[in-house]
VMD Tcl script that draws the C-alpha trace (Angstrom):
set ca {
  {-26.13 39.23 42.05}
  {-27.56 36.75 39.31}
  {-30.75 37.84 38.74}
  {-29.02 41.44 38.54}
  {-26.54 40.37 36.04}
  {-29.89 38.73 33.83}
  {-32.09 42.02 34.07}
  {-29.35 44.12 32.66}
  {-28.66 41.50 29.82}
  {-32.58 41.65 29.34}
  {-32.47 45.38 28.80}
  {-29.18 45.29 26.71}
  {-31.13 42.72 24.11}
  {-34.17 44.84 24.55}
  {-32.29 47.90 23.43}
  {-30.28 46.40 20.88}
  {-33.20 44.86 19.16}
  {-35.47 47.51 19.46}
  {-32.25 49.66 17.64}
  {-32.70 47.00 14.75}
  {-36.61 47.04 14.33}
  {-36.78 50.85 14.58}
  {-34.08 50.48 11.65}
  {-36.06 48.55 9.22}
  {-39.10 50.02 10.30}
  {-40.98 46.81 11.30}
  {-43.47 47.07 13.84}
  {-42.52 45.55 17.04}
  {-45.80 43.71 18.55}
  {-46.03 44.10 22.40}
  {-46.37 40.44 22.87}
  {-43.13 39.38 20.91}
  {-40.70 38.11 22.81}
  {-36.76 38.02 22.01}
  {-34.22 36.22 23.94}
  {-30.90 37.12 23.34}
  {-29.59 39.78 20.33}
  {-31.91 38.98 16.74}
  {-29.90 39.42 13.77}
  {-32.88 41.40 11.59}
  {-32.23 42.81 7.98}
  {-35.60 43.34 6.74}
  {-35.99 45.63 3.90}
  {-39.39 43.97 2.66}
  {-42.73 43.48 4.30}
  {-42.09 41.31 8.11}
  {-44.87 40.87 10.35}
  {-45.01 39.34 13.76}
  {-47.92 37.69 15.17}
  {-49.41 37.91 19.34}
  {-47.19 36.24 21.61}
  {-44.19 34.81 19.30}
  {-41.29 33.75 21.31}
  {-37.87 34.26 19.78}
  {-34.61 32.33 21.29}
  {-31.53 33.81 20.23}
  {-28.21 32.46 22.29}
  {-27.06 29.63 23.90}
  {-28.66 31.04 27.73}
  {-31.92 30.51 25.93}
  {-31.58 26.82 23.86}
  {-28.71 25.43 24.12}
  {-29.43 23.19 21.32}
  {-28.40 25.21 17.90}
  {-26.55 27.87 20.65}
  {-23.47 27.78 18.46}
  {-25.40 29.95 16.34}
  {-28.17 33.12 16.77}
  {-31.40 33.57 15.29}
  {-31.65 35.78 12.14}
  {-34.21 36.65 10.11}
  {-33.75 38.45 6.63}
  {-36.50 39.45 4.03}
  {-35.38 40.90 1.07}
  {-36.98 43.92 -1.26}
  {-40.37 43.40 -2.24}
  {-40.61 39.88 -0.19}
  {-43.23 39.14 2.71}
  {-42.57 37.42 5.79}
  {-45.66 36.57 8.24}
  {-44.96 34.59 11.42}
  {-48.57 34.16 12.91}
  {-50.07 34.23 16.75}
  {-47.92 31.87 19.08}
  {-44.93 30.69 16.92}
  {-41.67 29.62 19.21}
  {-38.21 29.32 17.68}
  {-34.62 28.97 18.63}
  {-31.46 30.04 17.40}
  {-32.15 29.11 13.69}
  {-31.94 31.63 10.18}
  {-34.96 32.40 8.02}
  {-34.33 33.72 4.40}
  {-37.04 35.29 2.47}
  {-36.80 36.86 -0.81}
  {-40.50 35.56 -2.29}
  {-42.37 34.60 0.32}
  {-42.87 32.86 3.41}
  {-45.65 31.83 5.81}
  {-44.98 30.51 8.59}
  {-48.88 29.69 10.48}
  {-50.36 29.71 14.41}
  {-48.37 27.83 16.90}
  {-45.56 26.43 14.58}
  {-42.43 25.06 16.37}
  {-39.15 25.51 15.36}
  {-36.16 23.75 16.54}
  {-32.58 25.27 16.94}
  {-30.37 25.69 14.08}
  {-32.97 25.25 11.85}
  {-32.78 26.66 8.02}
  {-36.00 28.52 6.55}
  {-35.24 28.90 2.50}
  {-37.35 30.22 -0.24}
  {-34.39 30.33 -2.63}
  {-31.62 28.56 -3.74}
  {-29.38 31.67 -3.55}
  {-27.22 30.70 -6.35}
  {-27.80 29.60 -10.58}
  {-26.86 25.43 -10.72}
  {-25.64 27.39 -14.26}
  {-22.14 28.24 -14.26}
  {-22.87 31.22 -17.13}
  {-25.50 32.57 -14.86}
  {-23.85 31.94 -11.65}
  {-20.53 34.05 -12.51}
  {-22.35 37.72 -13.81}
  {-22.46 40.23 -12.14}
  {-25.52 40.53 -10.69}
  {-26.14 36.21 -10.70}
  {-29.17 35.57 -12.77}
  {-31.33 32.23 -13.30}
  {-32.22 32.00 -9.57}
  {-34.87 30.27 -8.57}
  {-36.92 31.24 -5.74}
  {-40.86 29.51 -4.73}
  {-43.26 30.69 -2.03}
  {-42.87 28.25 1.11}
  {-46.03 27.79 3.52}
  {-45.76 25.92 7.15}
  {-49.16 25.52 8.09}
  {-50.80 25.63 11.82}
  {-49.39 23.28 14.38}
  {-46.34 21.72 12.82}
  {-43.40 21.07 14.70}
  {-39.63 21.24 12.85}
  {-37.18 19.18 14.84}
  {-33.81 20.74 15.58}
  {-31.28 20.99 12.56}
  {-33.99 20.72 9.48}
  {-33.75 22.67 6.37}
  {-37.18 23.96 4.92}
  {-36.08 23.94 1.31}
  {-38.46 26.50 -1.48}
  {-41.79 25.55 -2.63}
  {-42.68 23.27 0.37}
  {-45.66 23.42 1.46}
  {-46.09 21.40 5.20}
  {-49.61 20.57 6.40}
  {-51.05 21.31 9.67}
  {-50.03 19.42 12.98}
  {-47.19 18.03 11.07}
  {-44.09 16.89 12.61}
  {-40.52 16.88 10.78}
  {-37.93 15.05 12.69}
  {-34.16 16.19 13.51}
  {-31.75 16.96 10.94}
  {-34.44 16.56 8.11}
  {-34.17 18.22 4.55}
  {-37.82 18.85 3.35}
  {-37.56 18.77 -0.80}
  {-41.55 18.54 -1.30}
  {-44.60 18.84 0.07}
  {-45.82 17.07 3.46}
  {-49.73 16.18 3.87}
  {-51.19 17.43 7.42}
  {-51.00 14.91 10.14}
  {-47.90 12.99 9.10}
  {-44.50 12.47 10.76}
  {-41.58 12.68 7.83}
  {-37.95 12.80 8.34}
  {-34.46 11.91 6.97}
  {-32.38 13.49 4.29}
  {-34.35 12.75 1.40}
  {-37.13 13.15 3.89}
  {-39.48 10.00 3.85}
  {-43.07 9.19 5.61}
  {-42.57 7.90 8.57}
  {-46.01 7.41 10.07}
  {-49.43 8.83 10.78}
  {-50.37 11.18 13.46}
}
mol new
graphics top color blue
foreach p $ca { graphics top sphere $p radius 0.5 }
foreach p [lrange $ca 0 end-1] q [lrange $ca 1 end] { graphics top cylinder $p $q radius 0.2 }
display resetview
């Protein structure tokens, strides 16, 4: 009985996700596996590589499971997610350009933003529409592991095979093959 229940849920999730992809004109790669319902709003350019796995519910990964996976790509923005990426219950908000390299693991409840969302100056912040909002591309190289609850901010480059410790706030570039963690983020050790 449990098996039948999960098969019905899988069909439901697939139909809803397929509708979102159709609605926003995003090509759904056959090897893209979405466990749960993905919140998707893609007005810009979104491209998935092969064998990408997205967990978007408590059932599939209880870490960060009180949230769900959301991907937002604004007009004229580019989000490219390469082959073999796995992510759970996280949020990616792309206004400019975000690149996620091959075999990157993104832990539960992570946030990746290439924008400040609001100006730091009151006069710009209260305008409609707002002005003075800063954006810079985010580049996450191949083989990176981002621990649960981490936040990746605009303008950051993370080097190949680096590890970001759980709960870190990444506000500066991280060299390849190193472990960094904390808030503010600090070097921990070489790999």
